[in-house]
Structures are given as C-alpha cells and as structure tokens.
Residue frames as a rotation matrix with the C-alpha (Angstrom) as fourth column:
MET 1
-0.802 0.339 0.492 59.14
0.040 -0.791 0.611 -50.30
0.596 0.509 0.621 33.08
LYS 2
-0.733 0.586 -0.345 56.52
0.429 0.005 -0.903 -48.90
-0.528 -0.810 -0.255 35.39
ILE 3
-0.021 0.848 0.530 53.01
1.000 0.007 0.027 -48.08
0.019 0.531 -0.847 34.22
ALA 4
0.672 0.296 -0.678 53.17
0.438 -0.898 0.042 -44.51
-0.597 -0.325 -0.733 35.53
HIS 5
-0.288 -0.856 -0.429 56.42
-0.064 -0.430 0.901 -43.86
-0.956 0.287 0.069 33.64
PHE 6
-0.714 0.050 0.698 55.04
0.659 0.383 0.647 -45.30
-0.235 0.922 -0.307 30.38
ASN 7
0.270 0.954 0.129 51.88
0.958 -0.253 -0.137 -43.21
-0.098 0.160 -0.982 30.65
LYS 8
0.489 -0.156 -0.858 53.93
0.165 -0.950 0.266 -40.01
-0.857 -0.271 -0.439 30.90
LEU 9
-0.562 -0.789 0.247 55.79
0.362 0.034 0.932 -40.66
-0.744 0.613 0.267 27.65
THR 10
-0.110 0.456 -0.883 54.88
-0.768 -0.603 -0.216 -38.93
-0.631 0.654 0.417 24.40
LEU 11
0.872 0.476 0.113 53.74
-0.267 0.657 -0.705 -40.93
-0.410 0.585 0.700 21.38
ILE 12
0.579 -0.731 -0.361 57.22
-0.518 0.011 -0.855 -40.66
0.629 0.682 -0.373 19.82
GLN 13
-0.333 -0.710 0.620 58.89
-0.935 0.168 -0.311 -41.81
0.117 -0.683 -0.721 23.04
ARG 14
0.251 0.516 0.819 56.50
-0.563 0.766 -0.310 -44.75
-0.787 -0.384 0.483 23.34
LEU 15
0.960 0.113 -0.256 57.14
-0.279 0.429 -0.859 -45.76
0.013 0.896 0.444 19.74
LYS 16
0.157 -0.981 -0.114 60.90
-0.742 -0.041 -0.669 -45.61
0.651 0.190 -0.735 20.22
LEU 17
-0.309 -0.225 0.924 60.63
-0.891 0.407 -0.199 -47.71
-0.331 -0.885 -0.326 23.37
VAL 18
0.592 0.614 0.522 58.47
-0.357 0.781 -0.512 -50.34
-0.722 0.117 0.682 21.67
LYS 19
0.851 -0.308 -0.425 60.73
-0.392 0.164 -0.905 -50.46
0.349 0.937 0.019 18.60
GLU 20
-0.060 -0.994 0.087 63.89
-0.773 -0.009 -0.635 -50.88
0.632 -0.106 -0.768 20.66
ASN 21
-0.788 -0.327 0.522 62.65
-0.615 0.467 -0.635 -53.15
-0.037 -0.821 -0.569 23.45
GLY 22
0.128 0.955 0.268 59.28
-0.858 0.242 -0.454 -54.60
-0.498 -0.172 0.850 22.49
ILE 23
-0.902 -0.264 0.341 58.69
-0.096 0.894 0.437 -58.18
-0.420 0.361 -0.832 21.44
TYR 24
-0.467 0.746 -0.475 56.04
-0.854 -0.241 0.460 -58.53
0.229 0.621 0.750 18.75
ILE 25
-0.656 0.327 0.680 53.24
-0.213 0.784 -0.582 -60.92
-0.724 -0.527 -0.445 19.72
GLY 26
-0.483 0.551 0.681 50.53
0.832 0.531 0.160 -60.52
-0.273 0.643 -0.715 17.12
ALA 27
-0.972 0.193 -0.136 48.05
-0.229 -0.910 0.346 -58.34
-0.057 0.368 0.928 15.29
ARG 28
-0.264 0.949 0.175 44.35
0.841 0.315 -0.440 -57.75
-0.472 0.031 -0.881 14.98
GLU 29
-0.961 -0.045 0.272 42.27
0.185 -0.837 0.514 -55.14
0.204 0.545 0.813 13.24
ASN 30
-0.195 0.944 -0.266 39.08
0.527 -0.128 -0.840 -53.18
-0.827 -0.304 -0.473 13.53
ILE 31
0.686 0.573 0.448 37.27
0.666 -0.248 -0.703 -50.99
-0.292 0.781 -0.552 11.01
ASN 32
0.973 -0.211 0.097 39.79
-0.160 -0.911 -0.380 -48.14
0.168 0.354 -0.920 11.15
HIS 33
0.344 -0.882 0.323 42.99
-0.932 -0.279 0.230 -49.58
-0.113 -0.380 -0.918 12.62
PHE 34
0.370 -0.450 -0.813 45.59
0.120 0.891 -0.439 -52.29
0.921 0.064 0.384 12.41
ILE 35
0.671 -0.089 0.736 46.48
-0.720 -0.315 0.618 -53.03
0.177 -0.945 -0.276 16.03
TYR 36
0.187 -0.735 -0.652 49.77
-0.065 0.653 -0.755 -54.65
0.980 0.184 0.074 17.00
LEU 37
0.966 0.148 0.210 50.51
-0.224 0.086 0.971 -56.19
0.126 -0.985 0.116 20.38
PHE 38
0.060 -0.990 -0.129 53.98
-0.182 0.116 -0.976 -56.12
0.981 0.082 -0.173 21.90
SER 39
0.765 -0.023 -0.643 55.40
0.615 0.324 0.719 -57.39
0.191 -0.946 0.262 25.16
LEU 40
0.147 -0.698 0.701 57.48
-0.126 -0.716 -0.687 -54.77
0.981 0.013 -0.193 26.93
ASP 41
-0.773 -0.426 0.471 59.05
-0.567 0.128 -0.814 -56.04
0.286 -0.896 -0.340 30.13
ALA 42
-0.870 0.493 0.028 56.02
0.404 0.743 -0.534 -57.34
-0.284 -0.453 -0.845 32.06
LEU 43
-0.239 0.788 -0.567 53.54
-0.263 -0.615 -0.743 -55.15
-0.935 -0.029 0.355 30.17
TYR 44
-0.211 0.261 0.942 51.44
0.909 0.408 0.090 -55.54
-0.361 0.875 -0.323 27.04
VAL 45
-0.425 -0.021 -0.905 51.45
-0.130 -0.988 0.084 -52.58
-0.896 0.153 0.417 24.66
GLU 46
0.247 0.546 0.801 49.13
0.824 0.317 -0.470 -52.03
-0.510 0.775 -0.372 21.71
VAL 47
-0.735 -0.455 -0.503 50.16
0.038 -0.768 0.640 -49.89
-0.677 0.451 0.582 18.75
PHE 48
0.297 0.928 0.225 47.23
0.508 0.046 -0.860 -48.50
-0.808 0.370 -0.458 16.74
MET 49
-0.837 -0.541 -0.082 47.92
0.183 -0.417 0.890 -47.72
-0.516 0.730 0.448 13.09
TYR 50
0.090 0.885 -0.458 45.25
-0.303 -0.413 -0.859 -45.75
-0.949 0.216 0.230 11.25
LYS 51
0.049 -0.054 0.997 44.54
0.657 0.754 0.009 -47.66
-0.752 0.655 0.073 8.03
GLN 52
0.837 0.421 0.350 43.68
0.528 -0.454 -0.718 -44.74
-0.144 0.785 -0.602 5.77
LEU 53
0.837 -0.546 0.022 46.87
-0.535 -0.826 -0.177 -42.83
0.115 0.136 -0.984 6.50
ASN 54
0.598 -0.623 -0.504 49.15
0.458 0.782 -0.424 -45.78
0.658 0.023 0.753 7.33
GLN 55
-0.245 -0.599 0.763 50.13
-0.303 -0.700 -0.647 -43.76
0.921 -0.389 -0.010 10.39
ILE 56
-0.507 0.023 -0.862 50.48
0.744 0.517 -0.424 -44.64
0.436 -0.856 -0.280 14.06
GLN 57
0.125 0.689 0.714 47.68
0.044 -0.723 0.690 -42.88
0.991 -0.055 -0.121 15.89
TRP 58
0.381 -0.072 0.922 48.32
-0.880 -0.336 0.337 -43.96
0.285 -0.939 -0.191 19.47
ILE 59
-0.285 -0.527 -0.801 50.12
-0.010 0.837 -0.547 -46.45
0.959 -0.148 -0.244 21.70
GLU 60
0.177 0.436 0.882 48.66
-0.894 -0.304 0.330 -47.66
0.413 -0.847 0.336 24.95
LEU 61
-0.872 -0.378 0.311 49.05
-0.486 0.742 -0.461 -50.28
-0.057 -0.553 -0.831 27.63
GLN 62
-0.024 0.871 -0.491 46.60
-0.612 0.376 0.695 -53.15
0.790 0.317 0.524 27.42
HIS 63
-0.766 -0.192 0.613 45.35
-0.636 0.356 -0.684 -54.80
-0.087 -0.914 -0.395 30.60
ASN 64
0.211 0.973 0.098 42.09
-0.916 0.231 -0.328 -56.32
-0.341 -0.020 0.940 29.37
GLN 65
-0.548 -0.466 0.695 42.51
-0.324 0.884 0.337 -60.10
-0.771 -0.040 -0.635 29.29
ASN 66
0.407 0.758 0.510 39.64
0.309 0.411 -0.858 -60.49
-0.860 0.507 -0.067 26.80
ILE 67
0.857 -0.158 -0.491 41.46
-0.488 -0.556 -0.673 -58.31
-0.167 0.816 -0.554 24.29
ILE 68
-0.169 -0.983 0.072 44.81
-0.925 0.183 0.332 -59.99
-0.339 -0.011 -0.941 24.89
SER 69
-0.225 0.133 0.965 43.18
-0.030 0.989 -0.143 -63.39
-0.974 -0.061 -0.218 24.37
GLU 70
0.839 0.500 -0.215 42.13
-0.190 -0.101 -0.976 -62.28
-0.510 0.860 0.010 20.85
TYR 71
0.265 -0.837 -0.478 45.81
-0.957 -0.170 -0.234 -62.36
0.115 0.519 -0.847 19.92
VAL 72
-0.491 -0.481 0.726 46.41
-0.651 0.757 0.061 -65.74
-0.579 -0.443 -0.685 21.57
GLN 73
0.372 0.740 0.561 43.62
-0.091 0.630 -0.771 -67.35
-0.924 0.236 0.302 19.57
LYS 74
0.901 -0.034 -0.432 45.50
-0.431 -0.170 -0.886 -66.53
-0.043 0.985 -0.168 16.35
VAL 75
-0.071 -0.991 0.116 48.81
-0.970 0.096 0.225 -68.06
-0.234 -0.096 -0.967 17.45
ASN 76
0.838 0.282 -0.468 49.49
-0.439 0.857 -0.271 -71.35
0.325 0.433 0.841 15.66
ILE 77
0.067 -0.836 0.545 51.80
-0.935 0.138 0.326 -73.67
-0.347 -0.532 -0.772 17.60
GLN 78
0.899 0.380 0.217 51.06
-0.287 0.886 -0.363 -76.79
-0.330 0.264 0.906 15.55
ASN 79
0.640 -0.707 -0.302 54.50
-0.263 0.167 -0.950 -76.70
0.722 0.688 -0.079 13.89
LEU 80
-0.109 -0.674 0.731 56.07
-0.976 -0.066 -0.207 -77.18
0.187 -0.736 -0.651 17.34
PHE 81
0.175 0.285 0.943 54.51
-0.596 0.793 -0.129 -80.64
-0.784 -0.539 0.308 17.48
ASP 82
0.939 0.181 -0.292 55.32
-0.343 0.448 -0.825 -81.78
-0.019 0.875 0.483 13.92
C-alpha cells in the first residue's frame, strides 16, 4: 500500500481496507474520540470514532512517533515472560 493511494481513498474505502487487511495494535482516547491504531502493510492507520455518535469520523495515516509510542506504552508483554 502506497501513501498516495491510501490518501485518495474515501472514508468507506479506507474502512473496508482496514477491516479486511489491518492488524489491530491498540487504542487511546481523547475528549471526543476513541482512536484505534492498526498496522496496514508497512503503515500505521488511526481510526477515529466520535464518542457521542459511536460513529467513525475519519481514518488517517499516522507518522508521528510520539503518538505511536502512546500505544506502545499500553502494551503489556509480562505474560510472555511468565
């Protein structure tokens, strides 16, 4: 998947692509949204769901390492060592 191709897709096309090929990594939230991170090929994709309507508002590529690290901090790998 190339960035330029992804950016040309509609919201519905992006959602279908993430549902069919994305690998769920984790979630975070802000005041208005639940935000879900998926791996899609070599890209990270965030899905923003508006809390009040329980509706997907937008889907975008995420390149910011500071934001991606927010998800990593929540991953618990302790059970791999038990």
